[in-house]
MDAnalysis code that builds the backbone (N, CA, C; Angstrom):
import MDAnalysis as mda
import numpy as np

u = mda.Universe.empty(234, n_residues=78, atom_resindex=np.repeat(np.arange(78), 3), trajectory=True)
u.add_TopologyAttr("name", ["N", "CA", "C"] * 78)
u.add_TopologyAttr("resid", np.arange(1, 79))
u.add_TopologyAttr("resname", ["MET", "ASN", "CYS", "LEU", "PHE", "LEU", "PRO", "ALA", "LYS", "THR", "ALA", "LYS", "TYR", "ARG", "LYS", "ASN", "LEU", "LEU", "ASP", "ILE", "GLY", "LEU", "ILE", "PHE", "ILE", "SER", "ASN", "PHE", "PHE", "LEU", "TYR", "HIS", "GLN", "TYR", "TRP", "LEU", "HIS", "ASN", "LYS", "PHE", "PHE", "THR", "GLY", "ASN", "ASP", "PHE", "PHE", "ASN", "GLN", "LEU", "VAL", "PRO", "LEU", "ILE", "ASN", "TYR", "GLN", "SER", "ASP", "CYS", "LEU", "ARG", "SER", "PHE", "SER", "PHE", "PRO", "LEU", "TRP", "ASN", "PRO", "PHE", "VAL", "ASN", "LEU", "GLY", "HIS", "PRO"])
u.atoms.positions = np.array([
    [121.824, -55.827, 119.775],
    [120.622, -55.027, 119.961],
    [120.898, -53.950, 121.016],
    [120.651, -52.737, 120.651],
    [120.882, -51.621, 121.550],
    [119.591, -51.335, 122.318],
    [119.606, -51.522, 123.628],
    [118.404, -51.352, 124.438],
    [118.146, -49.895, 124.803],
    [119.143, -49.030, 124.652],
    [118.963, -47.645, 125.058],
    [118.196, -46.824, 124.030],
    [118.248, -47.203, 122.779],
    [117.576, -46.430, 121.741],
    [116.714, -47.343, 120.895],
    [115.421, -47.242, 121.070],
    [114.475, -48.025, 120.286],
    [113.536, -47.040, 119.592],
    [113.826, -46.661, 118.343],
    [113.060, -45.596, 117.699],
    [111.582, -45.927, 117.507],
    [111.244, -47.191, 117.336],
    [109.835, -47.540, 117.139],
    [109.024, -47.265, 118.404],
    [109.585, -47.588, 119.559],
    [108.858, -47.374, 120.804],
    [108.838, -45.904, 121.217],
    [109.922, -45.188, 120.979],
    [109.949, -43.785, 121.386],
    [108.993, -42.955, 120.541],
    [108.856, -43.265, 119.279],
    [107.912, -42.527, 118.438],
    [106.482, -42.802, 118.876],
    [106.247, -43.979, 119.379],
    [104.910, -44.348, 119.838],
    [104.512, -43.560, 121.086],
    [105.470, -43.302, 121.956],
    [105.161, -42.637, 123.216],
    [105.365, -41.127, 123.193],
    [105.874, -40.567, 122.107],
    [106.093, -39.122, 122.048],
    [104.789, -38.350, 122.170],
    [103.737, -38.816, 121.541],
    [102.460, -38.121, 121.624],
    [101.936, -38.149, 123.057],
    [102.098, -39.265, 123.743],
    [101.668, -39.350, 125.137],
    [102.473, -38.408, 126.019],
    [103.774, -38.321, 125.798],
    [104.599, -37.414, 126.587],
    [104.214, -35.963, 126.345],
    [103.882, -35.626, 125.126],
    [103.434, -34.273, 124.817],
    [102.121, -33.964, 125.522],
    [101.199, -34.899, 125.524],
    [99.917, -34.699, 126.217],
    [100.105, -34.551, 127.717],
    [100.953, -35.379, 128.302],
    [101.205, -35.292, 129.741],
    [101.891, -33.974, 130.075],
    [102.816, -33.550, 129.238],
    [103.469, -32.265, 129.448],
    [102.484, -31.110, 129.374],
    [101.550, -31.157, 128.427],
    [100.534, -30.107, 128.326],
    [99.615, -30.087, 129.544],
    [99.312, -31.247, 130.086],
    [98.487, -31.313, 131.295],
    [99.221, -30.677, 132.471],
    [100.505, -30.981, 132.630],
    [101.272, -30.392, 133.729],
    [101.420, -28.887, 133.569],
    [101.657, -28.427, 132.353],
    [101.805, -26.986, 132.123],
    [100.490, -26.263, 132.376],
    [99.375, -26.824, 131.909],
    [98.084, -26.177, 132.150],
    [97.718, -26.216, 133.634],
    [98.070, -27.293, 134.316],
    [97.823, -27.374, 135.757],
    [98.620, -26.305, 136.486],
    [99.878, -26.140, 136.129],
    [100.696, -25.120, 136.770],
    [100.170, -23.724, 136.449],
    [99.717, -23.501, 135.223],
    [99.193, -22.194, 134.838],
    [97.917, -21.862, 135.608],
    [97.037, -22.833, 135.783],
    [95.765, -22.580, 136.462],
    [95.918, -22.482, 137.976],
    [96.820, -23.259, 138.556],
    [96.942, -23.345, 140.010],
    [98.300, -22.865, 140.505],
    [98.894, -21.887, 139.844],
    [100.227, -21.442, 140.232],
    [100.233, -20.829, 141.634],
    [99.133, -20.214, 142.053],
    [99.121, -19.626, 143.392],
    [99.192, -20.701, 144.463],
    [98.700, -21.893, 144.191],
    [98.789, -22.991, 145.153],
    [100.165, -23.653, 145.116],
    [100.786, -23.706, 143.955],
    [102.098, -24.327, 143.832],
    [103.196, -23.440, 144.416],
    [103.073, -22.127, 144.247],
    [104.179, -21.236, 144.604],
    [104.021, -20.539, 145.949],
    [102.804, -20.349, 146.429],
    [102.589, -19.523, 147.605],
    [102.116, -20.301, 148.825],
    [102.261, -21.613, 148.841],
    [101.918, -22.464, 149.985],
    [100.465, -22.285, 150.429],
    [99.560, -22.168, 149.497],
    [98.138, -22.120, 149.825],
    [97.592, -23.544, 149.824],
    [96.464, -23.730, 150.503],
    [95.840, -25.043, 150.582],
    [94.504, -25.015, 149.853],
    [94.127, -26.147, 149.265],
    [92.832, -26.262, 148.604],
    [91.692, -26.346, 149.607],
    [91.992, -26.784, 150.805],
    [90.929, -27.053, 151.764],
    [90.383, -25.793, 152.408],
    [91.129, -24.724, 152.395],
    [90.655, -23.499, 153.026],
    [90.600, -23.652, 154.522],
    [89.442, -23.404, 155.119],
    [89.286, -23.487, 156.564],
    [88.782, -24.840, 157.035],
    [88.549, -25.772, 156.130],
    [88.043, -27.080, 156.531],
    [88.998, -27.800, 157.472],
    [90.268, -27.620, 157.276],
    [91.239, -28.297, 158.140],
    [91.076, -27.852, 159.579],
    [90.946, -26.553, 159.792],
    [90.860, -26.033, 161.150],
    [89.469, -26.192, 161.742],
    [88.439, -26.202, 160.919],
    [87.077, -26.301, 161.429],
    [86.633, -27.733, 161.699],
    [87.179, -28.697, 160.976],
    [86.683, -30.061, 161.096],
    [87.742, -31.039, 161.596],
    [88.942, -30.964, 161.068],
    [89.934, -31.979, 161.402],
    [90.578, -31.742, 162.757],
    [90.874, -30.515, 163.097],
    [91.544, -30.234, 164.368],
    [90.663, -30.603, 165.566],
    [89.361, -30.277, 165.590],
    [88.546, -30.749, 166.727],
    [88.462, -32.273, 166.819],
    [88.432, -32.954, 165.691],
    [88.416, -34.418, 165.710],
    [89.714, -34.958, 166.309],
    [90.834, -34.387, 165.922],
    [92.120, -34.832, 166.468],
    [92.186, -34.534, 167.968],
    [91.672, -33.379, 168.386],
    [91.668, -33.049, 169.811],
    [90.806, -34.024, 170.609],
    [89.630, -34.367, 170.077],
    [88.752, -35.313, 170.776],
    [89.425, -36.678, 170.907],
    [90.014, -37.152, 169.818],
    [90.640, -38.466, 169.860],
    [91.868, -38.476, 170.767],
    [92.633, -37.413, 170.746],
    [93.804, -37.377, 171.633],
    [93.385, -37.280, 173.097],
    [92.289, -36.550, 173.394],
    [91.800, -36.496, 174.777],
    [91.321, -37.859, 175.249],
    [90.643, -38.584, 174.370],
    [90.186, -39.928, 174.739],
    [91.367, -40.864, 174.972],
    [92.364, -40.792, 174.136],
    [93.520, -41.676, 174.292],
    [94.339, -41.310, 175.524],
    [94.370, -40.033, 175.891],
    [95.080, -39.627, 177.109],
    [94.387, -40.150, 178.356],
    [93.054, -40.294, 178.293],
    [92.318, -40.821, 179.439],
    [92.181, -42.348, 179.363],
    [92.975, -42.988, 178.520],
    [93.027, -44.446, 178.358],
    [91.686, -45.045, 177.943],
    [90.937, -44.333, 177.128],
    [89.727, -44.896, 176.523],
    [89.883, -44.822, 175.016],
    [89.447, -45.875, 174.349],
    [89.567, -45.946, 172.893],
    [88.279, -45.435, 172.271],
    [88.315, -44.347, 171.495],
    [87.086, -43.784, 170.921],
    [86.563, -44.645, 169.772],
    [85.481, -45.370, 170.020],
    [84.901, -46.204, 168.968],
    [84.077, -45.381, 167.988],
    [83.501, -44.305, 168.459],
    [82.792, -43.385, 167.577],
    [82.861, -42.000, 168.188],
    [82.670, -41.022, 167.348],
    [82.798, -39.639, 167.758],
    [81.400, -39.037, 167.878],
    [81.005, -38.520, 169.024],
    [79.659, -37.965, 169.169],
    [79.461, -36.657, 168.410],
    [80.518, -36.083, 167.889],
    [80.418, -34.805, 167.180],
    [80.266, -34.980, 165.662],
    [80.256, -36.214, 165.176],
    [80.117, -36.498, 163.754],
    [78.794, -37.194, 163.512],
    [78.112, -36.912, 162.434],
    [76.828, -37.526, 162.052],
    [75.751, -37.314, 163.122],
    [75.738, -36.148, 163.715],
    [74.750, -35.789, 164.734],
    [74.782, -36.738, 165.928],
    [75.929, -37.325, 166.215],
    [76.099, -38.194, 167.371],
    [75.680, -39.628, 167.152],
    [75.240, -39.977, 165.952],
    [74.825, -41.368, 165.674],
    [76.016, -42.187, 165.219],
    [76.174, -43.406, 165.740],
    [77.314, -44.244, 165.312],
    [77.149, -44.762, 163.899],
])
């Protein structure tokens, strides 16, 4: 029995491979500016929301306090 070539199984999965290939090609066609030009989907959210959170947590850890909740998220409610 040759394990490298099984025509019954390969014919079964050819349609799936074609569909997956079409999904990847259409994804690349629609989002080529993000794939090729190092753009981000998040836009300014990273700099407006994540960086201040990281700064707050790093400041708390530098002062040897563990931040259990962030007063700048959810209007200061835990």
